[in-house]
N, C-alpha and C positions, 0 to 999 in steps of 0.2 A: 351454377354451369347449367348450360343447356345440354341435353341429350343431342349429341351426334350422332347422326346418321349414316353418313358417308363421308369422305375427304373431301373436305372443304376446295375446292382450285384456288390458288395464289390470286389476289384481288390486283397484283401487278402495283401495290403500291410498295414505293423505294424501300430495301432495308437498310442500304447506307454502308457504311466502313463499321467492319467486323458484328451485324445485326443477325451471320448467318454462320456457319460453317467453314464453309467455302469461301466465304469472303475474308475469313482470319487466315484460311489456308492462302489465299493469293497475297495477304498482306507480308506474310510471312515469308514465303517464297521471293519478294521482293525487295524484302526486307536483307535475308540472309539463302542466299540461293542455293549456295553450294556448299550447307551444312547438310549434314548427314537427317535424313528424320526418318528413314528405318532400315533395316537391315534384312535378309534375308539367308539363312544357313542352306546351301545347297552344297551336296557332291563333298560335305566338310569345312566348305570356304563360306565366310560373312559377307554377301555382296550386298555393299552401302548404297541407297536410294537418295538423291540428294530433294532439299525442299523444292526445288527448281523443276527436278524430274515430276515430282507428286506431283506438284499444280498442273503442268502440261499434259500428263498423263490424264489425269480426274479431266482436265478439260477436255481432249480427245475422247473422251470413253462421252462425257455428256453430251457434248454435240455430235458426234456418232447413234446417239439415241434421238436425241432431237429430229434428226437428219431422215431417222427412221419412223416418225411420224409420233415420240413420244412426245408427252405435251405437261405442262403443268398442272400436276394432281393426278397424272398418269402412275400406275404402279410399277413398280422396276423389281425382280425379285430376284437375292440373291443366294444359289447353292452350293457353299465352300467349305474348305479346310479354311484354319487361318493363313493367310499370306499376305503379300503387301496389295494383290489384288482384287482382296474382299475389299480393303478402304479406300482404296482408287476410284472402283466403281460408286461405291458409295458416295464420295462426294461428288465425284461427276452427275450422279445421279438428282441427288440434293440441287445441285447449283444449276440446272435447267427447270427447277421448280416440281419435280415429279419428287415419287416418295418410295423411299427404299427398304422392303420386304427381307428380311435373313428368313432363312430356312438351314436347318439345323442337320450338319452335312449325316449325323447318322438316321437322319429322319427315313423313314421306308417309305415305298411308293404311297402308299394307301395316305401317310399324313402331306407328303409331296403334292398330291392330289387334292384333297382339304386345300390347305393353304393358298394352290394359286386360283383355286374356284373361289373360295373366299374374298380373298385380296382383287379377284379380276384382274392380274400383272398381266401384260399384255408385254412385257420380255422378261427373261429368266435366263441367267448367265449361270453358268454350271462351272463345276470346275473341270472336271475330266470326264471320261468315258465312264468311269461308276454312276456319276450322278444324271449324265446324258440320259442313259439306261431307262433310271425310274422317271424322267420327265414322259421320254417317249412314250413309257408303258402307258403313261395317262394323259398324254396331251388331246386322246380325240375328247375326254371328260370334260377338259377345261379350255371351254368356248372363247376365251380372252386371250390365251397366250397367239402371240403371233409369231416372235420369233425364239431362236433358241440362240446364245451367245456360248459359245466353247473356249473356256481360259487356256487350257493344255488340250490341244485335239490329238496328240498322240494315239493313234490305235485308232479315231474317229473315221468314219467314212461321213464326208461333207457333201456328199452327191442331194442331200435332203435341200430344196430350197429355201426351206424354215431355217437350216442351221446358219453361223459364221461363227469365226473364230474371234477372239478379243482383238487381236493383231487387226484383223479388217475391220471390226467395229473404228478401234482409234486412227487407223488408214483415212476411214471416212471423215472423221471427225475431222480430218488435216487437211482437208480439201484447201484451208485456205493457209497461206503462210504464218498468220498467228493468232493458232484455236486459242490461246489462252485470253487475248485483246475480244475476242467475241465472247468468250465463256465469262472474262468478267462483266460483260453486259448485261449477259443472262442471269449473273449471280447479284447487279444491283436491283434489279427489277423484283426480288424476292420478296414474301409477306415473310417477316418473323414470325408471327401468329399462323402462318399455317402449315400443314404438317410436311413435317422432316421426314419421319421415319414410319412405321407399323411394325413394333414387336409383339410377338405373339407370345401370350403367355402358356405357362409349360401344360397346363390342362391335364393336372391331378384331379381334380372332381369332374374332368366331362373335355367337352371339344378348346382348342386352344382359345382365345380370344383377344383378337388385333388391338393392343395399346398405340393410339396413335400419339408419337410423341411431336410437338412443334420446335421450329429455331431457336426458338424463345428458350423453350423448354434444356435443350440442351445444351445454349450457352451459359444459362441460369445453374445448370448443375457442374457446368465445368468451370464456374468463376467459384464456385461451392468450396467444390473440389480440391482446387490449386490451391485458394487462400487455407485452407485446413491443412494441407498437405507442405505445401512452400516449396513446390517441386517447379522445374523451371527447364532449360537446356541443356544443362549440364547431368540430368538424372537420363533414367535407364528404363524401360520395362521390357518385362516378356512375354508377349501375346500368346499365350495359348488355352486360355476359355474359348469356349466358340463366342464368335462375334454376334450370333445373331440373340445373347444375352445382352441382357442391358448396365451390366456392369463391366464387363468384357469393353463393349462396344464404349462406355465412358470414359477407361483407362485407359484402350490403346485407340479408338479413334477420336473422340471428343475433344479430352485432354491433351491428346498426343501432341495436336494442331493447336488448342490454344496456350498448351505450356511450354510445346515445341519442345520436348524430351523425344530421345532416338525410341521406334517400338522395333524391339526383336523379335523376329517370327524363325523357332528354331523347326526341330523336325518333327516335333510334339510326340502324343501319345506313349509309348512307351521308353520315349528318350528326353522326358521332361525330364529326371534328374540330371542326364548330362547336361541339357539346356540351359537348365539352371547353373552346375558349374563353371560352362564355357561364359555366360553374359553378366553373372553375380551385377543382377538387378539393384537400381540402388530403391527401387519403388514396388511392391510386389503384391499383389493383390492373392490371395490363396481363400479358394472355399473351404471350409472345414475338413472334406475329403482330405486335402490337399495337405495341410497341416499334421493331421491326422496320420497320414501314411507318412510322412517326412518322420515323423517321431517315432514310429513303427520303427521304422527301418535303423533309427539309432539304436533302439531299443534292441533290437535282433543283433546286432554287431555287436553293440557290447556284451553280449550274453557269449560272443565267441573269441572278447580279446582276451588279453592278459592277464594275470591278477592285478599285476601294477597299473595296466592302465584302467581295469574295471574301477578300482580301487581310486583313482585319482578323478575319474571321470565323476563317480557317486561323491568324490569329496567337494570337487568345487559345483558341482550343481547342487546341493544343499547351500553353500554359501550363496550363489547365484540366488536361489527362491531368499534367503534373508536381504539379499540386497534388489531383488524386484517387488516387495511390500516397499521401500524408503521409494524406487522409479518409480511407482507410481500416484506418488505424491510429492514427485521432483524435489526429495529431500537426503537424498544423497551427501555427506560430509566429506571430508578431507580423505581422512582413514577410508571410507567406503568406496572412495578412488581408487587408492593405493589396493585395495583387495579386489577390487574389479578388474586393475591392471595387469596384479598378478595372474586372477583367472583368465584374462586373453590371453596372457601367454604361454598360459600352460593348457588352455584347454577352448577356452570360446574361440578363439581365433582359427584353429587348424578347424573344430567341429562345425563353424558356420560356414566358411570355406568350402568344406565336404557336400552342404547341403545348397549350397549357392547361394547363403546370405550373408557373404563375406561383406558386403558396402552396402548391406539394407541398411537406408534411414529411415525408412517409410515402410511400415508392411501392416497388412490389412486382412483381417476377417471378416465374410460377408457372405447372402443368399442364403446360409442357414444355418440353424443356431449352434453354436461350438461349446465343445463338453470344458468347463473353468481349468482342469487340471492341464490340456493342450495349453492353453495361453500361458499358462505359470509356468510351466517349462522351457516356453522359448522366451518368454520375457529372464528365468533364471538364467539362458546364455547369452543375453544382450540383444534379441530380435524382441524388438517390443511391439508385438499385432494389438494391433487396437481392434476394436470392433465396430462395425459400422449395419446400418439398419434401412434397408428402403426397398420399393418394389418397382417392377416395371411403370406401374403407375403413378409414380411420384418421381421417374428419372432419376431413381435411384439414390434420391434423396432424402432422409427424415434423422436419424441421427448418427453419430458419430461420438466415441470417447475421447475426451479431451485425454492430451499428453501427459497431463498431471494429474488427472484425477480420474484414475482409472478404477473400477471397482468390477469384479468380475462377478459373473453373472448381470451385471448390464452392457445394452449395447450402446450406452452414451447418451446425449443430451440432443435436442432438436441442431441440427446444423444452423447457420445464417440464414436469416431469411425466412427460416421455417416454421410450424409452429405441429405441437404436438398434444393431443387432447385422450382422456378416456372416455368412454361414453358409459353409462349407466350399466351397461350389462360386461365392461368390463371391454371391452371393444377398442382398439388400438386405430384412432384418428392422425391422420396427417393434414397439411395444409401446404403450401407454398409455391412458389414461381414456378416449382418442376412439378406440380400436379398436370396431369397428362388433359388431352383436348376430350377424350371419349375411347369407345370403342368403336373398330370401323363397325357400320351395319350393326350396329347393337344398339337402341337408342333404349330398351330397359335394361341392358346389363349397366349402361352409363349412368343411368336415373338412380341404380341401386347404388352404384359405385361411388358418386361426388353427390352429396346434397347440397341443398339451395345456399347453404352459409359457404361452399368449398371445401367442404370437408371428406377427404377421400376417406373411405370406410375400408380400411385393407384387410379384414377377414381375420387379423391375428388378434391374440385373447393377450395382457397387459397390465403393466401397474406402472407409474409414477410414483418416487419418490419426495421427498420435501428440495430437494436439489434441482430434480429434474432429470433424473436419472431413472431412464426406460428399461423397465425386464421384462421381456416376452414370454409369456406363460405359456403358449399354443397356437396352433392354428383353431380357433374358435370351431370348427367344423370336426375336429380327430379329438377333442375331451372329450374321454372316458367317464363313463358315468357306471361304475360296477354294479351288483346286484343291490349292495347294501348298500346305496345309495354318495358311494365316495366317490370324489373329482377326481381325475388321475389327468395331468399329462405325459403322455405317452412319448415327446420329443426329450424329455427333461432326463426318462430314464433311458431309452434310448441313446442318447451321447453319452453317459455314463459309463454304456455297456460296450461302446466303439470306442473308447478310451483303449481297449486293449487291443495290441499289436495285431490279434488274432481274430478279431471282428471283423467286418467290413460292412456289412450292413445290421440293420436289427429294427423288428417291427412288432412293436408291442399290442399285446388285444387283450380283450377285457370287459367289453362294452358292453353292459347289461349280465355280465359272467358274475359267477361266487367268488373267483379269484384273477389275476394276470397270469398272461403264459407269453412267448415270445417264438417268431421265424427269426432263426438270425442266419447269416449269411458269412463263412467264412472269409477270411481274408487269404488267397489260396496260395501267395509268396509266403508270407512268414507262416502259414501252418503248414506249408511243403518243407519249409527250411526246419522244422522245430521237427518233422516228422524224418524225414530224413537224420537228421542229428541223433534221433532215438533207436535207428535202425528200424524204421515202420514203413515199410512197402506201399505206393500206393499207382495208382494207373490215372487215373480220370478225377477231376472236382468230384464226379458224384462217388465216387468209392473213398476217396479219403475225408468226405466227411461224412460219410458214414461207418466210419471207424471209429469201434468203443472209445479207443486211447483218446480219440478227437473229441470225440463229444463230452470225454472228462474234464478235457482239457479246456474246452469253451463252459460245463458247468462250472467248473472252479469259480474262471471269472465271475458267471451270474452270482455265485454265490457272495463274492467278496465284493460286488456291487448292491447285494440283497443288504448287507449288514446296516450300512449308512442311510437303508430307506424305512419310512414307517411300514409297519406289517401291512396295511391294504396295499401299498407301491409296490411290494416284492415281487419277484417273476416266480411261481412255481415251478412252472414246467417250461422247457424249451424245445424248440426242435430244429436239426440243421437244416435247413435249404440242400437242393440236390443238385441245382444248378445255381451260374451267376444271374444276378437279375440283368434283362434286358431291355435297352430299349425297344427293337425290333420289334419285342413279342410281348410291348404293351404295358411291360412291369413296373418300368421307373421310367420320367421323363427324360426328354434331351440332357435336362443339367444332373440326369440321377435323383431326383427323388422321388420317392418311392412313391406309386400309385396304391394305395392301401385298398381302394373298393378292388381292383384286379388283383391285387396278391391275395387277398381274402377268397376271390372267389376261385383263382384258380387253384390256391391250396387248403380248400373247405374243410377236405377230408383229415389233411393233415391238424388241422386248426380241429378240429370235432374230436380226435382221437386224445388232442390234449386236455379234454374234459371229462374223457372217459374214467 
């Protein structure tokens, strides 16, 4: 693989039918024009978007951008929360051969500036006044930026010549009566090997890098995941993770078009639980944090339930755990099915509906390691959460747990058409049609990431068993070597700590130290509920975390985890963080991955206290 320095422009070689995502969109709109493609919740009502409307609006946006001077290979950035307009703009940009660059909605102005400057975006599409303010604050330092398009212009002063609304952009693209026909001609000229999107990595160890994914990468990933999950037009998903993230982009954007299922956009944020209950998705991707929070919510509710409900819950969860071990191997017998049916009537159905998993046929955990205990619980109530492993650089396509060969602690086997290998130093290598084109404007990083044989060096450390199941140890750079020479994987310990409903974040420390310690962030909702239940008054997060009773509560959970760890892996001392970790403060990435270096620097005093 050659090191790519800049985004190559489309060569003009015809992509042909189905050779790009916009081409598939046009085909689907022609075949099922009136079928629902997306829904958006607004003022309590779910508004549908048809496939014909999806294609028509994407076409108008793409042609509007072209009339503004955007050419094939140019970059257009989108800075917005999840909403149909995000995907409409993405497909419109791709359809004219330009490249979509996503910016996380939580990104502070400094990060927005970096991404706009680095990508050289000519047009920025922002959601509303809040995101526009960030762009205005930095545009003097983003020389390539020519236009800013506002999706929701409420409260925005549009007197600036560089500003226009999305409605105006679409009107510009509808200068001809049939924008779809003109758009289709542009789509036919797409080179499937050219960049379609640039996805910036989370930047846990440095500035974000722009991974270029081609039209071919996206469709290859879609084909693999569609086969793996057997999804189609009858399925529904809930889009809630940031669309900048490759996993959500694949589930809601790419697979949504190729598989033809309905993508639902709820109110997001704190309303996620309600959105899940209303949509009851048949296919759901949850990062570990989501599955952990769903479990924590159930555990807290059960503590306040009546004696009879608690007993019924514990009985059927235990029965479910026994059945789960057979489901993992696909060996349920007729008696097991009768037991499962009774459990469905007496617990599983109502419990699943309350957490929004009543119709879930496919459930997936990805983007970070998850504790086996969390997976075991959901399998016990009939939600078969399978683990997947992938990165932006391989279009989120590396491994997936087979439905009838589930092994807790493993992230599955190589996906169809992909390969997985382990380097001599333990690093995980992947190869396949999802392997990216390279990092935008960074030839050196590209050469370091992909070797001459096409293997992507993931930066993760793991092992393969005799049957090809992959287990991930940790990030290569995060492994801890204690003063006694013991190699420790911090993520494995952190995942065990986060099984507690009272723990939101955990960062294990100990590189070069005599013993391990941990900084722990409490889960405000569950610890707050516990405090009220025990008559413990508090005002703020910091006040609650400083309470001796709360420290004792968290320490009890740590002690329980320590009992199952080797002596060198036990956490000897802890400190509770005085605030929730925040993206804008540079403590976590937009996908909520802890920036270890930043935390170590910010809480250096607290860490040193743990070793005195």
